[in-house]
Structure formats: structure tokens, C-alpha cells
N, C-alpha and C positions, 0 to 999 in steps of 0.2 A: 789861374794856376799860376801865375806871375805874383800875383798880388798877397796870397794867403804865405807862401813862403816866408816872406820878409816881414810880413805882421805878426805871424805865430811866433819868428824866430827874435825879433826884437820885443815881444810882448814876454817872452819867457826870460829876455835879457832884465827887462824893466822890472820882473818879479822877485829877481834875485840883487838886483843893486839899484833900485828905486829910482833908476835913470835913463834916458835915453840920449842918444847921439843920433840927433834927427837929421841931419846932414849924410853921414856914412848910409843911414836906413832911405833916405829918399834917394840918393844916388844908385843904392843897391836895388831897389824897385825899378828906378828906369832901367839899367842894364838886364834885368830880369826881364822887363816889357820887351826892349828892344832883343833879347836872344828869343823871346818866342815871335815876335814878330819875323825876324828874319826866317826862322824856322819854318812857321807859316808861309811866308813868301816863297822859299825855296822847295819846298813840299807841292805847292801848287803847280810850279815848272817842271818839278821833275817828274811830279807821276803822271802829270800831261805827256812827257816826252816818253815815257817809259809803257805808255798806251794803257793806265790804271782808270786816266777819266776818260770816260768815253760818254754816249749818248745815253748809256744806261745808269749813269751814274746817280746815287741815291742822295749823297750828301750834299751840304748846300753849295752852290754854285761858287764856282772857283773863276778867277780872272784869266786865267790862260787857258781852259777849256771852253769857256763862253766866249772868248774872242775879244773879250773887253778891252785885254793889253797882249803884247806882243812878248814870247818868251824869254826874250833878250831883255826888256823892261822889267817884268816880275824880277828876275833872276838879281839884275844891279840892285833893285829894291832890297832885296835880300842881303846881299854885300853891305851897303850902305848901313843897315840896320846891324849888321852883323860889325861892322867898322865902329860906328858909334859907339857900341858896346863896348867894344875892345877899348875907346877912348876912355870911357867913364870909369872901366877898369883899372887904368893906370892909375886915376886918384885913388881906388878902393884899395890896391894893391899899395901904393904907397901908407895909406891906413894901416892896413893889416898883415902886410906881409906877406911871404911864400904863401902859406897856407891858402891865401886867398888869391894869388895868383895861379897856383894849380886846381883852383875850384873854377875860376873864370876861364883858363883855357881851355880845360876838361868841359864846359859848358860849351863853349865856341864850337868846339870839335864834336861833341854831341850833336848841336844843332844842326851841323851840317851834314854829319853821318845819317842821321835820322832817313833821310832818301837819299844820299848822297855817295859817290865811292861804288867800286863793283860790288859791293855786298852791303847795300842799307839795311840800317837797324830796322825801318817798317815793314821790311819781306820777310822777317825773322819772327820767331817766337819771342824775342826778348823786349818787344816792344814797351809792355806795359812794366818789365821791372827797368828800364832804361827812366820811363816818367818817373816811376817810385823815386830813381835814385837822385836825378836831377831835379826834379820840381817836386821835393820832397826832402829826403835826407839832406843830400848836400847844400841845397837851398836854406834851410832851415838852418844848419849847422853854419854854412857861412853867416850868413844873417844875424846868428847869434854870435858868432866870433869876432864880427865886425864891433859888435857893442863890448864884448868882455875880453877879447883877445885870448879867451882861453874855449876851450870844447868841454861839454858835461854829456855825459850819457842820457840826462831829459833833454838834450837838444836833437841827440840821435834819433830818440824814441818819438819824439814830435815832431820830426819831420817823417818818419815813418808811418806814423798816423795820419799825415795831410797826404802825404805822397801816395798812400792807398786810396785816397778820393780823386788825387787827378788822376791815377792808374784807371780808375773806372770810366774815365773820358774814353780812353784808348779801347779798352775792351767794348765800349759801343758803338764806336766806329769801326772797329774790326768786324763787329756782329754785321752790322747793318751792311756792309763791303763783303762779307766773306766768300759770296759767290763771283764779283767780279775781280775779286784778289784771286781765287782760286786758279780761276782763267787765266791773268796775269802772270802765273806762277810764284806768286806771293807767299809765303808760308807763314801766317801769323798766325796767333795762338788759338784765336778762333775759327782758321781753317783747319788747323791740324786737330782739335779735339771738338769742334761741331757746336752746333748751337746752345743743347742741353749742358754740356760744361762749361761753356761760355756764361749761361745763364749762374750756374752755380759758382764760378768764377767771379762775374758781376756782383753776387749777394755775400763774397765773403770780403771784396774790396769795400763794400758799402758798410758791414758790422762789424769789421775786425775793428777799426777806428774805436766806436764806441766801446768794445770788449777791451782796448787797451787803454782806456781812462784810468783805473784804478792804479795800474802800475804806473803811469805819468804822475797822478796825485802823491804818490809815495816817494817818488824820487824829486818832487818840485816842494814838497811840504804845502799843496794846496789844501788838500784833504777835500772836505765834500763840496767846494765850489768848482770843482772840477766835474761834479755830475752834470751843470749846466747843459755842455753841449747834447744830454741827453734828451733834450727837449726838441732835439732836430730827429727824433727817431721816428716818430709818425711819418714826417716827410720821406725818411729813407724808405718805410717800410713801403710807402707807396710807391717809390722809384724803381723797387724790386717786384713788386707786382706788375707795374706798367712795362718791366724790361722782358717779363715773361709773356707778355700778350702783345708785344711789340712787333711790327713788321714793317718793310718799307720805310716811306719817308716818314714812318711816325718813331723812327730810332731820331731824329734831329730833334723834336720836341722832348725828346727824353735825354738827348746831351744836355740840352739847355736846364732840362730839371736839373739834371745830376749836377752841373755847374752850380747851381743856385745852392744846391744841399751842399758843396761843400764850402761857398761863401759863408751860409748861416752856421755851421758846423764851426769853420774858423772864426767868426766873430765871438760865437758863443766861448769857444775856448781861449779866445784872449781875452774878455770878459773874464772868466773864471782865474787865470792868471793874473790878472791886474785888479781886482776886487782887492781892498785891503781891510776890511771887515773881518774880522776874528771869526 
């Protein structure tokens, strides 16, 4: 989820100016990784303290719930990750100016607010939307802006495409945990809509990126080369079938498979953007 937006934003910029500024791209990648790490660590301790992670948890083991680390240590790790991301953001802000400051501060705030504060985002139906926005639209647009100091409709569209695949990961988590979430008072999209609707939402998140490729091809003038991500369609179809049949801890395998799909799709999309053969 952290690598893909930087890869696509940088590849899109290269396709238009035939050059990549490697230092801003690498620093942006490290900052994105640290924000995701900080968010995950904060989720770890916050969900435990709210009583969401109990003995019946179906997801991968978490450090606080398993007793591997005290909550204070996990929370400290989250703040260290956020602080390091902020430090890297100082360089990025110096390079990209106020638009990057706004994206960076909003991303840090969203990372904390996902399970922090009086009304955590993870407890609402907006989890998928925030992931689409911050691990898709803003992350790709910000990476593109660092390379070009401009914003293009193609960057927003490319961010939407990869953000939908990132949102699918949240749909898997929320569908797997819908019963324990409901008991804990969380009102995620999967809790409110039920499993059948969640299956339709997941299918849309997986298939819509493929449907948007012709529009992206028109905006970028890459033509037939943006058909390359369609090579991942059989994998996408397999994931949808597995989602319909999944139960219990099987969702964890599905989670890994969907992350793999996002990575395959992103590399094929980047290749389609970078190839120079007419």
C-alpha cells in the first residue's frame, strides 16, 4: 500500500518528462512506509484498549493483544514512526512547497485518527474511502507533484485506480471482523451492509480499476500499452471467487492474495506507463 502510489506517481511523471528525481521519490517512499507503520502500530494498541482485539480475533496476531509488548511500548513505536515521517516531510516540503505540506500533515493526522480520537475512522463506514483517498489519490498525486511540481487529471485518476485496490484490503479486514466489530460497537461498511453487500463492494473495488484503464490511456496517450494490467484479470477473478467462499481465518490468505494482486497490477501499470516503444 505504501510502495504502489509512489511507484505509479513517479512512473506517470517519467512517462511525461522522461526523467525521475530519485531522491524525492525515495524519501516519499520512506515517509509513506513510516506513516503506514505508525498507523498499524497505533491500530494495534488502540484496538486492544477498546476491546476490539480479544481471544476470538480472526486476523493476524497483534503484539499488544498477544502480550508480546506492553501497550505503552507499541504506542511509543507508533509516535516514533510518525515523528520520523514528519522529519522526512520537512525535506519533501522544502522541495514541493505548501501542497506537499498539506498532503503530509493530512496523512499524519489520518494515520492517527484511523483508530484514535473520540470517533475513530475505523469505527465508521468511511474506512474504505479514507484508504482510497490517502493510499490512492493523495499519495499518487503527491508523488507526481514531487516530480513535476504540477498536478494532472491523470495523476488523480491513477490514484483512484490503485486506491480502489488498497480499499479492497480494508473491505477484507472489515468483513472478516464484522461480528466482533459489531459487538464492539464499530459500524464499518461491512457491519452495516452485511456480507453479501460487502462481497459486491469488494468485487467493484477489484474490477473497477480495470474498467478505468481506457480513460487513463486517453489521458496519458499511452494507448495499447495500458492494456498490460489486464494480464492480472485472472488473478482478480480468482480473488473475487475466494472472497465469496471465505470464512474465518481464510480471509487472512485472501488479504495476502489481494495485496499481491495490487502489486502485480501496479507493476504492470508502471510498465505500461514507462515503455517507450510506439
